[in-house]
N, C-alpha and C positions, 0 to 999 in steps of 0.2 A: 845094829848097835846093841853088842854083847851085853853091856851093863843093863841097858834098858829091859832088854829081854828076860834078865834073871829077876830084875826088880817085879816084872809082870807076872813072871812065873811063881813068887813067892807071894801073889796077891796084893803086893804093894803098889798104890798109885801115884806116879811122881806127880810133883807140886812144881810150883816154879823155883823153888829153891834146890827142887833135887837137879833139875834142868839148868840151873845157874851152875851148879857144881860139874855137870857135864860138860858143859859148855865150855867152863874155866879149864877143867882137865883136856879137852880137845884142842884148845888154843895153846895152852902151853906146850902140848905133844906137836905143836904146829901142823895140826890137821883141820886147817879153816875150813877147806869145803867140807869136810862131815861136820863142822860146826853150822855152818850155812843149811845143812840138810835137817840137823838137829832144830833149827830155828824153826823150820816149815812143821817138824813134828810137833814142836809147842803149837803152833797155831791150831795143827789139826786136832789136838786134844782139847780145844777151846779154851786154853791157858793165856792169861794176858801178860803179854811182855812186859817187863817193868824197864826204869833205867839202869840199874844194877848189871841186869843181863845183856842189856844193849853195850854198856861200857866195857864190859867183858869182851865182846867181840870188837868193839872199835877200838879197844886198846891194842887187841891182835893184831887187826889190820894196820892199824899205826905202825907198829914194831915192824913188821913186815914193809911196810912204806908203800902199802896199797891205799894211797890217799882216794882215789876213784870209788873204791867200795866204800872206805869208813864215812866218806861224804853221802854216798847214796843211803848208807843205813842211817846216818844223822837224819837225813831228810824226810825218810821213809818213815824214822822215830815222830817227826815233828807233826807228819802229815795224818797218822794214826791218832793224833792228840796227846802224844806221851811228852811229858814236859821235859825240856831240854835243860840239863844241868851244865854247869860251869865245867866239869869235867870232860864232857862229850865234846862241847863247843872247843876247848882247849886243845884236846888230845886230836881232833881234825883238824883244826888250824896250823898246828904244831906239825903235822904229818903235810899237809899241802905246802909249807913252808918250807919243809927240808927236800920235798920231791922237787921244788920249783929249783931249789938250789943245788940239785944233784946230790943231795946227800944220803 
């Protein structure tokens, strides 16, 4: 990830806000696989993911119609003790509903 390398070269240490912005940008560029890789990097850095970061990716997966991965992410979020907010649950529910209807 070029942006992350540039930050590190300048002596800047990314935090959850930095990663959330990177994830949002990758999702908006429809690079979901790169986004999932970024999630792994966040964990390697020892940074705790928050609901905002999860919602960014959940929203992107739902927009793509990827209900299975959005549901998995929601369950992982719950498994790791992250509080499920109404937005996360709503997005996944709508995504599953639309996929079942073939929309």
